[in-house]
N, C-alpha and C positions, 0 to 999 in steps of 0.2 A: 479443591475439586480439579480433578484432571478431567479433560475431555479429548477426544481424538476426532477430526483433527483439533490442534490447539487453536484458541482463539486469544487475540491479543488486539488492543485498542489505545490509541494516545488521540487528543484533542477533541474536536466537535464532530459530532454526526451530522449527517446531511440536515435534517431537520432544526437541529439546535444552531446550525450556521444560518440557515434561512431566518429563524425566529430572532436572531441577532442583527438582521440586516444586511448580511453579506450577499453579494452577487456571487454566485459559485459555479464552479465546473466540478462534475461527478464523474469519476471512471470507475468502472467494475471490470474484474477479469476472472473468469473461472480458473480454479485451481488446475483443472485438467488441461489447461493451455500452457502449463510450465513444464517444460522438459525433465527437470529433475523430480517433479511430483510423478511422472509418468515412469521414471527409473525407478522410483521407489515404491511404485504401485500404489501411491496414495494420492488420489487425484480427486477428494472430495474437498469441498470448500469454495471459498471465494475471495478475493481481494477488493477492497473498496477504498477509494481515496476522495477527500473532499479539498479543493483548491479555491483560493480567493481569486475571482477572476479580474480583480482591478491589480493586484500586487503579485499574482502568480506563487504566493506562498502556501504552503501546505497548512490546511486548517484542521484536518482530523485525517486518519486511517484506521481502518479495520481490517485485520488479516484472520481470516479462518481457513487455515491450510496447514500442512506440515512444516514445521520449523518457525511459525508464527512467532513463538516467544523469542527466538533469535532476532528474525527479520525486523521486528518493531523497532528494535535498538537503533537501526539505520534510519527510519523515518524520525524517530524522536531526536536525533542529533541533528537533521537536515531541519526540522522545525525550530529548535532551540538556536541555530545558527542563523537562521532567517533566510535559509537559501530559497531560490525559486525553484519550484517543482522540476524545471527542465534539468536542474544538476543531477537529480535522481534519473531522469530519462536517459541522460547521455552519460552517465558513469559506466565504466567498463567493469562488469562482475564477472567474477569466475563462471565458467562453463563447464559442466552443469551446475548450477547451484540455485536454491530457491530464491537468493536476493537477484538474480538475474530478472526476475520477474518484475522488479520496479522499471525496467526499461519498458517492457510491453505495457504495464498498468499506466503509467505516466505517459506514454505515446498516445494512449487513448483521450487524453485531455485536449 
């Protein structure tokens, strides 16, 4: 099934992380805050991430926005590498691109 905007998810959702006993930080960002989404005239959607408060590791991420199917790969790579969420927050992404939303999303933690 295909939907617009696209939906992509990896890892734990907020409720699952709490049930597993993690102390968490959660950030959400509307797709309308992303410059590339405005350029594409596709501002529907939301980005949400769940981070372990103790280790700063990304526990999960849900993307419901344009290009979510490609963006999620960046989060998966960071999770598999065990990176601190601040790596995505501080990485320089091409402007304008949908992935530059990670700077803003992870700045909300």
